DRENPA-3360 file (N, C-alpha, C; in nm, 2 decimals, always signed):
BEGIN
1 = MNEINEQA = +16.13/+7.35/-4.12/+16.16/+7.23/-4.23/+16.17/+7.32/-4.37 ~ +16.26/+7.26/-4.47/+16.25/+7.33/-4.62/+16.13/+7.36/-4.69 ~ +16.10/+7.40/-4.79/+15.98/+7.42/-4.80/+16.00/+7.31/-4.96 ~ +15.86/+7.23/-4.93/+15.91/+7.07/-5.01/+15.82/+7.11/-5.16 ~ +15.88/+7.08/-5.26/+15.85/+7.13/-5.40/+15.86/+6.97/-5.49 ~ +15.87/+7.01/-5.59/+15.88/+6.82/-5.71/+16.02/+6.78/-5.69 ~ +16.09/+6.84/-5.69/+16.23/+6.81/-5.71/+16.27/+6.73/-5.57 ~ +16.25/+6.79/-5.41/+16.31/+6.70/-5.29/+16.20/+6.63/-5.30;
9 = VKERLNGI = +16.06/+6.59/-5.34/+16.00/+6.48/-5.30/+16.11/+6.39/-5.43 ~ +16.10/+6.42/-5.53/+16.17/+6.31/-5.66/+16.30/+6.27/-5.57 ~ +16.36/+6.30/-5.50/+16.50/+6.26/-5.42/+16.45/+6.17/-5.31 ~ +16.33/+6.22/-5.26/+16.34/+6.16/-5.14/+16.20/+5.99/-5.19 ~ +16.18/+6.00/-5.30/+16.14/+5.88/-5.36/+16.25/+5.81/-5.44 ~ +16.34/+5.83/-5.45/+16.42/+5.80/-5.58/+16.50/+5.63/-5.46 ~ +16.49/+5.62/-5.34/+16.56/+5.55/-5.27/+16.49/+5.38/-5.25 ~ +16.33/+5.44/-5.31/+16.19/+5.35/-5.31/+16.14/+5.30/-5.44;
17 = FSEEVIEC = +16.15/+5.40/-5.55/+16.08/+5.35/-5.66/+16.22/+5.37/-5.76 ~ +16.22/+5.34/-5.89/+16.31/+5.32/-5.96/+16.31/+5.47/-6.04 ~ +16.37/+5.50/-6.15/+16.34/+5.63/-6.23/+16.23/+5.62/-6.32 ~ +16.23/+5.52/-6.38/+16.06/+5.52/-6.44/+15.97/+5.55/-6.41 ~ +16.00/+5.46/-6.30/+15.85/+5.44/-6.25/+15.79/+5.62/-6.16 ~ +15.95/+5.68/-6.14/+15.91/+5.79/-6.09/+15.87/+5.93/-6.20 ~ +15.91/+5.90/-6.31/+15.89/+5.98/-6.42/+15.74/+5.95/-6.46 ~ +15.66/+5.88/-6.48/+15.55/+5.79/-6.49/+15.46/+5.86/-6.39;
25 = GKPIMQRF = +15.52/+5.84/-6.27/+15.43/+5.89/-6.17/+15.43/+6.05/-6.10 ~ +15.51/+6.13/-6.23/+15.53/+6.28/-6.20/+15.40/+6.37/-6.14 ~ +15.25/+6.35/-6.19/+15.14/+6.37/-6.12/+15.12/+6.33/-5.97 ~ +15.10/+6.19/-5.96/+15.12/+6.19/-5.84/+15.23/+6.24/-5.73 ~ +15.34/+6.22/-5.78/+15.41/+6.36/-5.74/+15.40/+6.52/-5.69 ~ +15.33/+6.53/-5.79/+15.27/+6.67/-5.75/+15.18/+6.67/-5.65 ~ +15.08/+6.61/-5.70/+14.99/+6.58/-5.59/+15.04/+6.54/-5.43 ~ +15.16/+6.48/-5.41/+15.20/+6.46/-5.32/+15.31/+6.55/-5.26;
33 = ATLMAYYR = +15.35/+6.63/-5.33/+15.40/+6.78/-5.25/+15.34/+6.87/-5.24 ~ +15.17/+6.89/-5.28/+15.08/+7.01/-5.24/+15.03/+6.95/-5.13 ~ +14.97/+6.83/-5.11/+14.91/+6.78/-4.94/+15.01/+6.77/-4.83 ~ +15.17/+6.77/-4.88/+15.27/+6.79/-4.76/+15.30/+6.98/-4.74 ~ +15.24/+7.04/-4.84/+15.25/+7.19/-4.84/+15.13/+7.20/-4.75 ~ +15.04/+7.16/-4.77/+14.96/+7.19/-4.69/+14.98/+7.13/-4.54 ~ +15.00/+7.05/-4.52/+15.03/+7.01/-4.37/+15.15/+7.11/-4.30 ~ +15.22/+7.15/-4.39/+15.33/+7.21/-4.39/+15.27/+7.35/-4.33;
41 = CAIMEIET = +15.20/+7.38/-4.38/+15.11/+7.53/-4.38/+14.96/+7.49/-4.24 ~ +14.95/+7.41/-4.23/+14.91/+7.38/-4.06/+14.95/+7.33/-3.96 ~ +15.06/+7.32/-3.97/+15.21/+7.35/-3.90/+15.21/+7.44/-3.86 ~ +15.26/+7.54/-3.95/+15.26/+7.70/-3.91/+15.13/+7.77/-3.84 ~ +14.99/+7.73/-3.88/+14.87/+7.74/-3.77/+14.90/+7.73/-3.62 ~ +14.93/+7.57/-3.61/+14.94/+7.54/-3.51/+15.04/+7.62/-3.39 ~ +15.16/+7.64/-3.49/+15.25/+7.67/-3.37/+15.21/+7.83/-3.38 ~ +15.20/+7.88/-3.47/+15.10/+8.07/-3.42/+15.04/+8.06/-3.33;
49 = KFNVLNQE = +14.93/+7.97/-3.32/+14.85/+7.95/-3.18/+14.88/+7.93/-3.06 ~ +14.98/+7.85/-3.04/+15.07/+7.83/-2.92/+15.17/+7.96/-2.88 ~ +15.23/+7.99/-2.99/+15.31/+8.14/-3.00/+15.25/+8.25/-2.90 ~ +15.09/+8.31/-2.98/+15.03/+8.35/-2.88/+15.00/+8.36/-2.79 ~ +14.94/+8.25/-2.73/+14.91/+8.18/-2.60/+15.02/+8.20/-2.52 ~ +15.16/+8.17/-2.59/+15.22/+8.19/-2.44/+15.28/+8.31/-2.44 ~ +15.23/+8.45/-2.53/+15.28/+8.56/-2.51/+15.15/+8.59/-2.41 ~ +15.03/+8.56/-2.44/+14.94/+8.62/-2.36/+14.91/+8.55/-2.18;
57 = FSLALDRN = +14.98/+8.41/-2.22/+15.01/+8.36/-2.08/+15.13/+8.49/-1.98 ~ +15.19/+8.47/-2.04/+15.39/+8.50/-2.04/+15.33/+8.63/-1.94 ~ +15.20/+8.70/-2.01/+15.13/+8.87/-1.89/+15.12/+8.82/-1.79 ~ +15.03/+8.71/-1.79/+14.94/+8.71/-1.69/+15.03/+8.57/-1.56 ~ +15.09/+8.52/-1.61/+15.17/+8.40/-1.50/+15.33/+8.49/-1.50 ~ +15.38/+8.63/-1.57/+15.49/+8.66/-1.53/+15.63/+8.54/-1.59 ~ +15.59/+8.43/-1.68/+15.64/+8.41/-1.71/+15.64/+8.31/-1.84 ~ +15.70/+8.24/-1.92/+15.68/+8.17/-2.00/+15.64/+8.03/-2.01;
65 = PINSIKSR = +15.50/+7.98/-2.00/+15.45/+7.87/-2.02/+15.53/+7.72/-2.08 ~ +15.59/+7.82/-2.23/+15.62/+7.71/-2.31/+15.79/+7.75/-2.31 ~ +15.83/+7.66/-2.36/+15.99/+7.64/-2.36/+16.05/+7.64/-2.49 ~ +15.95/+7.53/-2.61/+16.03/+7.58/-2.68/+15.90/+7.51/-2.80 ~ +15.91/+7.49/-2.92/+15.81/+7.41/-3.01/+15.84/+7.33/-3.10 ~ +15.88/+7.23/-3.15/+15.95/+7.14/-3.24/+15.83/+7.08/-3.34 ~ +15.87/+7.11/-3.45/+15.75/+7.01/-3.60/+15.85/+6.97/-3.68 ~ +15.73/+6.86/-3.73/+15.79/+6.76/-3.85/+15.69/+6.70/-3.89;
73 = LKSIPSMR = +15.75/+6.65/-4.03/+15.63/+6.61/-4.16/+15.70/+6.46/-4.12 ~ +15.62/+6.36/-4.14/+15.68/+6.24/-4.19/+15.71/+6.18/-4.25 ~ +15.84/+6.10/-4.25/+15.90/+6.07/-4.37/+15.82/+5.98/-4.44 ~ +15.85/+5.98/-4.59/+15.79/+5.87/-4.71/+15.81/+5.75/-4.61 ~ +15.94/+5.67/-4.59/+15.93/+5.56/-4.57/+15.84/+5.54/-4.42 ~ +15.80/+5.63/-4.34/+15.77/+5.60/-4.20/+15.59/+5.61/-4.25 ~ +15.57/+5.68/-4.29/+15.39/+5.68/-4.41/+15.37/+5.57/-4.46 ~ +15.48/+5.51/-4.56/+15.45/+5.39/-4.60/+15.44/+5.25/-4.53;
81 = DKLSRRGL = +15.52/+5.28/-4.39/+15.54/+5.15/-4.31/+15.42/+5.14/-4.26 ~ +15.38/+5.26/-4.19/+15.27/+5.30/-4.13/+15.14/+5.19/-4.19 ~ +15.11/+5.24/-4.30/+15.00/+5.22/-4.41/+15.01/+5.05/-4.38 ~ +15.14/+5.02/-4.46/+15.12/+4.86/-4.50/+15.10/+4.79/-4.33 ~ +15.13/+4.84/-4.25/+15.09/+4.78/-4.08/+14.95/+4.74/-4.10 ~ +14.88/+4.85/-4.16/+14.74/+4.86/-4.14/+14.66/+4.79/-4.26 ~ +14.76/+4.74/-4.35/+14.71/+4.64/-4.48/+14.65/+4.75/-4.58 ~ +14.70/+4.87/-4.57/+14.64/+4.98/-4.61/+14.75/+5.03/-4.76;
89 = QMSVDSIE = +14.71/+5.08/-4.93/+14.82/+5.08/-4.95/+14.86/+5.23/-4.96 ~ +15.01/+5.23/-5.04/+15.03/+5.44/-4.99/+14.99/+5.46/-5.13 ~ +14.96/+5.57/-5.12/+14.87/+5.68/-5.18/+14.83/+5.80/-5.12 ~ +14.79/+5.90/-5.21/+14.76/+6.01/-5.15/+14.67/+6.06/-5.12 ~ +14.58/+5.99/-5.17/+14.45/+5.98/-5.06/+14.41/+5.92/-4.98 ~ +14.53/+5.80/-4.96/+14.52/+5.69/-4.84/+14.58/+5.77/-4.72 ~ +14.68/+5.90/-4.78/+14.76/+5.96/-4.64/+14.69/+6.03/-4.60 ~ +14.62/+6.13/-4.65/+14.53/+6.22/-4.61/+14.43/+6.19/-4.52;
97 = QNLNDVAG = +14.36/+6.02/-4.55/+14.24/+5.98/-4.46/+14.24/+5.89/-4.40 ~ +14.35/+5.82/-4.38/+14.41/+5.76/-4.29/+14.50/+5.77/-4.23 ~ +14.58/+5.87/-4.23/+14.75/+5.93/-4.14/+14.68/+6.04/-4.02 ~ +14.68/+6.01/-3.91/+14.67/+6.15/-3.80/+14.82/+6.19/-3.81 ~ +14.91/+6.10/-3.79/+15.00/+6.19/-3.78/+15.12/+6.24/-3.86 ~ +15.05/+6.31/-4.01/+15.20/+6.33/-4.09/+15.26/+6.46/-4.06 ~ +15.19/+6.56/-4.00/+15.23/+6.71/-3.94/+15.21/+6.68/-3.77 ~ +15.33/+6.67/-3.77/+15.38/+6.70/-3.60/+15.39/+6.81/-3.51;
105 = VRVICSFP = +15.36/+6.87/-3.42/+15.42/+6.98/-3.35/+15.43/+6.97/-3.19 ~ +15.52/+6.96/-3.17/+15.56/+6.92/-3.02/+15.57/+7.07/-2.90 ~ +15.51/+7.06/-2.80/+15.51/+7.16/-2.73/+15.55/+7.13/-2.60 ~ +15.74/+7.16/-2.57/+15.80/+7.16/-2.50/+15.72/+7.27/-2.33 ~ +15.69/+7.20/-2.23/+15.63/+7.34/-2.14/+15.72/+7.32/-2.03 ~ +15.69/+7.43/-1.91/+15.75/+7.43/-1.83/+15.73/+7.37/-1.67 ~ +15.63/+7.32/-1.70/+15.56/+7.26/-1.56/+15.46/+7.16/-1.60 ~ +15.40/+7.09/-1.55/+15.34/+7.00/-1.61/+15.14/+7.05/-1.62;
113 = DDVYMLAE = +15.12/+7.15/-1.51/+15.01/+7.21/-1.52/+14.99/+7.34/-1.64 ~ +15.09/+7.32/-1.68/+15.12/+7.46/-1.80/+15.08/+7.35/-1.94 ~ +15.10/+7.23/-1.95/+15.08/+7.10/-2.05/+14.92/+7.17/-2.07 ~ +14.88/+7.11/-1.96/+14.71/+7.10/-1.93/+14.63/+7.27/-1.98 ~ +14.70/+7.35/-1.88/+14.65/+7.50/-1.93/+14.66/+7.53/-2.09 ~ +14.78/+7.50/-2.15/+14.76/+7.49/-2.27/+14.66/+7.42/-2.34 ~ +14.67/+7.33/-2.32/+14.57/+7.26/-2.46/+14.41/+7.27/-2.43 ~ +14.39/+7.25/-2.30/+14.29/+7.39/-2.28/+14.25/+7.47/-2.35;
121 = ALLKQDDI = +14.34/+7.60/-2.34/+14.34/+7.73/-2.38/+14.32/+7.67/-2.57 ~ +14.42/+7.57/-2.61/+14.37/+7.57/-2.76/+14.28/+7.50/-2.82 ~ +14.17/+7.42/-2.74/+14.11/+7.33/-2.77/+13.96/+7.44/-2.74 ~ +13.96/+7.58/-2.69/+13.87/+7.64/-2.68/+13.85/+7.68/-2.79 ~ +13.93/+7.70/-2.87/+13.95/+7.83/-2.99/+13.84/+7.75/-3.11 ~ +13.80/+7.83/-3.15/+13.66/+7.76/-3.20/+13.67/+7.70/-3.39 ~ +13.78/+7.76/-3.41/+13.84/+7.69/-3.51/+13.95/+7.56/-3.51 ~ +13.94/+7.51/-3.38/+14.05/+7.40/-3.37/+13.88/+7.25/-3.35;
129 = TLVERKDY = +13.90/+7.14/-3.40/+13.84/+7.06/-3.32/+13.95/+6.92/-3.31 ~ +13.87/+6.86/-3.19/+13.98/+6.77/-3.09/+13.88/+6.64/-3.20 ~ +13.95/+6.54/-3.28/+13.97/+6.42/-3.32/+14.02/+6.30/-3.24 ~ +14.10/+6.32/-3.13/+14.17/+6.17/-3.03/+14.22/+6.29/-2.94 ~ +14.23/+6.22/-2.81/+14.30/+6.28/-2.70/+14.36/+6.18/-2.60 ~ +14.52/+6.15/-2.61/+14.57/+6.03/-2.55/+14.71/+6.09/-2.40 ~ +14.61/+6.06/-2.31/+14.67/+6.15/-2.19/+14.79/+5.99/-2.12 ~ +14.89/+6.05/-2.17/+15.01/+5.95/-2.11/+15.05/+6.00/-2.01;
137 = IQSPKPNG = +15.02/+6.10/-1.94/+15.05/+6.18/-1.79/+15.03/+6.18/-1.75 ~ +14.85/+6.15/-1.70/+14.79/+6.06/-1.62/+14.81/+5.93/-1.62 ~ +14.81/+5.88/-1.75/+14.84/+5.69/-1.77/+14.88/+5.69/-1.86 ~ +15.10/+5.69/-1.81/+15.20/+5.67/-1.85/+15.15/+5.53/-1.93 ~ +15.28/+5.55/-2.06/+15.29/+5.39/-2.14/+15.35/+5.33/-2.03 ~ +15.33/+5.12/-2.03/+15.44/+5.09/-1.94/+15.60/+5.11/-1.99 ~ +15.67/+5.16/-2.07/+15.80/+5.17/-2.05/+15.82/+5.29/-1.97 ~ +15.74/+5.38/-1.92/+15.72/+5.49/-1.89/+15.71/+5.64/-1.92;
145 = YRSLHLIV = +15.64/+5.60/-2.09/+15.69/+5.75/-2.14/+15.56/+5.85/-2.07 ~ +15.57/+5.96/-2.09/+15.50/+6.03/-2.03/+15.47/+6.14/-2.14 ~ +15.34/+6.23/-2.20/+15.32/+6.31/-2.26/+15.15/+6.26/-2.29 ~ +15.12/+6.43/-2.31/+14.96/+6.45/-2.34/+14.94/+6.47/-2.54 ~ +14.88/+6.36/-2.58/+14.90/+6.34/-2.75/+14.76/+6.44/-2.77 ~ +14.69/+6.52/-2.87/+14.60/+6.55/-2.92/+14.60/+6.55/-3.07 ~ +14.50/+6.50/-3.11/+14.47/+6.50/-3.29/+14.40/+6.61/-3.29 ~ +14.39/+6.69/-3.38/+14.33/+6.81/-3.43/+14.30/+6.82/-3.57;
153 = TVPIFLAH = +14.15/+6.87/-3.57/+14.20/+6.98/-3.71/+14.18/+7.11/-3.71 ~ +14.29/+7.17/-3.80/+14.27/+7.32/-3.79/+14.28/+7.32/-3.94 ~ +14.20/+7.46/-3.97/+14.15/+7.53/-4.12/+14.25/+7.57/-4.16 ~ +14.31/+7.57/-4.26/+14.42/+7.67/-4.36/+14.34/+7.74/-4.45 ~ +14.42/+7.83/-4.52/+14.30/+7.95/-4.58/+14.42/+7.93/-4.70 ~ +14.38/+7.90/-4.80/+14.42/+7.93/-4.94/+14.39/+7.96/-5.07 ~ +14.45/+7.99/-5.18/+14.37/+8.15/-5.26/+14.21/+8.10/-5.30 ~ +14.20/+8.03/-5.31/+14.08/+7.94/-5.29/+13.98/+7.89/-5.27;
161 = EKRLMKVE = +14.05/+7.82/-5.16/+13.95/+7.69/-5.05/+14.02/+7.72/-4.93 ~ +13.93/+7.67/-4.83/+13.96/+7.66/-4.70/+14.00/+7.51/-4.71 ~ +14.09/+7.46/-4.61/+14.10/+7.32/-4.62/+14.10/+7.28/-4.47 ~ +14.07/+7.18/-4.40/+14.08/+7.13/-4.25/+14.17/+7.00/-4.26 ~ +14.33/+7.02/-4.22/+14.39/+6.93/-4.22/+14.45/+6.86/-4.07 ~ +14.48/+6.78/-4.04/+14.50/+6.71/-3.91/+14.64/+6.73/-3.87 ~ +14.62/+6.75/-3.73/+14.77/+6.81/-3.69/+14.78/+6.70/-3.52 ~ +14.87/+6.61/-3.53/+14.93/+6.58/-3.43/+15.00/+6.66/-3.31;
169 = IQLRTIAM = +14.92/+6.70/-3.20/+15.00/+6.78/-3.12/+15.09/+6.70/-2.98 ~ +15.21/+6.72/-2.96/+15.19/+6.68/-2.82/+15.27/+6.75/-2.74 ~ +15.24/+6.73/-2.62/+15.23/+6.83/-2.52/+15.35/+6.77/-2.40 ~ +15.47/+6.78/-2.35/+15.48/+6.75/-2.25/+15.61/+6.83/-2.15 ~ +15.65/+6.80/-2.04/+15.75/+6.87/-1.96/+15.89/+6.87/-2.03 ~ +15.97/+6.94/-1.97/+16.13/+6.98/-1.99/+16.15/+6.79/-2.00 ~ +16.12/+6.78/-1.85/+16.19/+6.66/-1.80/+16.14/+6.55/-1.89 ~ +15.98/+6.56/-1.94/+15.93/+6.44/-2.04/+15.99/+6.44/-2.18;
177 = DSWASLEH = +16.03/+6.56/-2.17/+16.13/+6.56/-2.28/+16.24/+6.50/-2.33 ~ +16.32/+6.53/-2.22/+16.49/+6.49/-2.18/+16.46/+6.35/-2.22 ~ +16.33/+6.29/-2.09/+16.38/+6.12/-2.10/+16.31/+6.07/-2.23 ~ +16.22/+6.12/-2.33/+16.16/+6.01/-2.41/+16.30/+6.08/-2.55 ~ +16.38/+6.18/-2.51/+16.47/+6.16/-2.62/+16.56/+6.06/-2.59 ~ +16.60/+6.07/-2.49/+16.75/+5.95/-2.43/+16.70/+5.82/-2.46 ~ +16.59/+5.78/-2.44/+16.50/+5.64/-2.43/+16.52/+5.60/-2.55 ~ +16.51/+5.72/-2.67/+16.49/+5.67/-2.82/+16.60/+5.63/-2.87;
185 = QLRYKKDY = +16.68/+5.72/-2.79/+16.85/+5.73/-2.83/+16.88/+5.58/-2.77 ~ +16.89/+5.54/-2.65/+16.96/+5.47/-2.64/+16.86/+5.30/-2.65 ~ +16.73/+5.30/-2.67/+16.63/+5.14/-2.70/+16.64/+5.12/-2.87 ~ +16.71/+5.24/-2.95/+16.70/+5.25/-3.11/+16.84/+5.24/-3.14 ~ +16.93/+5.27/-3.05/+17.12/+5.23/-3.08/+17.11/+5.12/-3.17 ~ +17.16/+5.15/-3.29/+17.26/+5.03/-3.41/+17.29/+4.87/-3.31 ~ +17.34/+4.78/-3.38/+17.37/+4.69/-3.31/+17.40/+4.68/-3.22 ~ +17.28/+4.70/-3.10/+17.26/+4.63/-2.96/+17.15/+4.59/-2.92;
193 = EFDEYMAQ = +17.16/+4.50/-2.85/+16.97/+4.44/-2.81/+16.96/+4.52/-2.67 ~ +16.84/+4.56/-2.67/+16.78/+4.59/-2.59/+16.75/+4.49/-2.51 ~ +16.76/+4.49/-2.38/+16.73/+4.41/-2.25/+16.68/+4.48/-2.15 ~ +16.60/+4.36/-2.04/+16.52/+4.38/-1.95/+16.53/+4.46/-1.83 ~ +16.70/+4.42/-1.83/+16.77/+4.55/-1.75/+16.73/+4.68/-1.78 ~ +16.78/+4.71/-1.91/+16.76/+4.87/-1.97/+16.61/+4.86/-1.93 ~ +16.54/+4.84/-1.93/+16.41/+4.84/-1.95/+16.35/+4.90/-1.78 ~ +16.40/+4.81/-1.74/+16.36/+4.84/-1.61/+16.43/+4.96/-1.53;
201 = ELLRCAEL = +16.54/+5.02/-1.60/+16.68/+5.11/-1.52/+16.57/+5.23/-1.62 ~ +16.50/+5.25/-1.73/+16.46/+5.35/-1.83/+16.33/+5.38/-1.72 ~ +16.23/+5.28/-1.69/+16.10/+5.26/-1.64/+16.16/+5.33/-1.50 ~ +16.25/+5.30/-1.42/+16.24/+5.40/-1.31/+16.36/+5.54/-1.32 ~ +16.38/+5.57/-1.44/+16.45/+5.70/-1.48/+16.31/+5.78/-1.49 ~ +16.24/+5.73/-1.61/+16.08/+5.77/-1.63/+16.01/+5.82/-1.44 ~ +16.02/+5.76/-1.38/+15.95/+5.72/-1.20/+16.01/+5.88/-1.18 ~ +16.21/+5.85/-1.17/+16.23/+6.00/-1.15/+16.25/+6.06/-1.19;
209 = SAELDSRM = +16.21/+6.14/-1.34/+16.11/+6.23/-1.41/+16.05/+6.29/-1.35 ~ +15.88/+6.22/-1.32/+15.79/+6.22/-1.28/+15.76/+6.33/-1.16 ~ +15.90/+6.25/-1.04/+15.94/+6.30/-0.92/+15.99/+6.46/-0.90 ~ +16.08/+6.46/-1.03/+16.10/+6.60/-1.08/+16.02/+6.69/-1.12 ~ +15.92/+6.65/-1.16/+15.85/+6.76/-1.22/+15.74/+6.82/-1.14 ~ +15.67/+6.70/-1.02/+15.58/+6.72/-0.91/+15.69/+6.82/-0.85 ~ +15.80/+6.80/-0.78/+15.91/+6.87/-0.70/+15.88/+7.01/-0.76 ~ +15.90/+7.02/-0.88/+15.91/+7.15/-0.94/+15.79/+7.27/-0.91;
217 = DALREIVQ = +15.69/+7.17/-0.96/+15.54/+7.20/-0.94/+15.49/+7.28/-0.80 ~ +15.56/+7.24/-0.77/+15.55/+7.22/-0.54/+15.61/+7.35/-0.54 ~ +15.74/+7.35/-0.60/+15.81/+7.48/-0.57/+15.77/+7.65/-0.67 ~ +15.67/+7.61/-0.79/+15.60/+7.69/-0.87/+15.51/+7.75/-0.75 ~ +15.42/+7.64/-0.70/+15.34/+7.73/-0.61/+15.36/+7.81/-0.53 ~ +15.44/+7.75/-0.44/+15.51/+7.84/-0.32/+15.52/+7.99/-0.40 ~ +15.63/+7.97/-0.51/+15.64/+8.11/-0.53/+15.53/+8.22/-0.60 ~ +15.42/+8.08/-0.63/+15.30/+8.18/-0.68/+15.23/+8.21/-0.56;
225 = REE = +15.22/+8.15/-0.46/+15.15/+8.21/-0.29/+15.21/+8.32/-0.25 ~ +15.35/+8.33/-0.27/+15.45/+8.40/-0.23/+15.44/+8.57/-0.28 ~ +15.41/+8.57/-0.36/+15.41/+8.70/-0.48/+15.29/+8.78/-0.43;
% end
């Protein structure tokens, strides 16, 4: 992600507010840009923690449990819409107090067991506090979506203060991530009405994806036993 500065924030806000409103709201824009910079720092802290864990486990397992790490900051329209659905105002304070997923990190793992191994290792760290846990692997969503979601707080150390920032972490396998990515492309394709047949087909694909994970995990166990 590119560094978020005042000009970048102004460009994003142009589609929502008039130029006059933006000019009058420069102090708010600066507070918003600062908050987004804090969230970006929190993302970097979480990414570093997972990269360190990946290196450590690669020595013990002779393989990398993490395939890739992705991150994002929630867009301004998405933050506004989520707050609006909850009947809350769009403000800098409201964003920080009421949204847990402004900063997001997605960890793509090789095998299902790696998901839980990495989650457990992260949560054992004394500067990480678990806020919320949702296990959609053990209990998939009705549409077939699978992933382990964690909301955590992580400290960021600034020049003159320490701040606790919330980050949403999604841990999933390569198969889970592929299904989720393709499902999103199909379900939200413009000018197409998603019907029940498509929903059932996607659910079946999710079941096949889960079977793939299970079979690959079984092969991994065989390889480990024979080493």
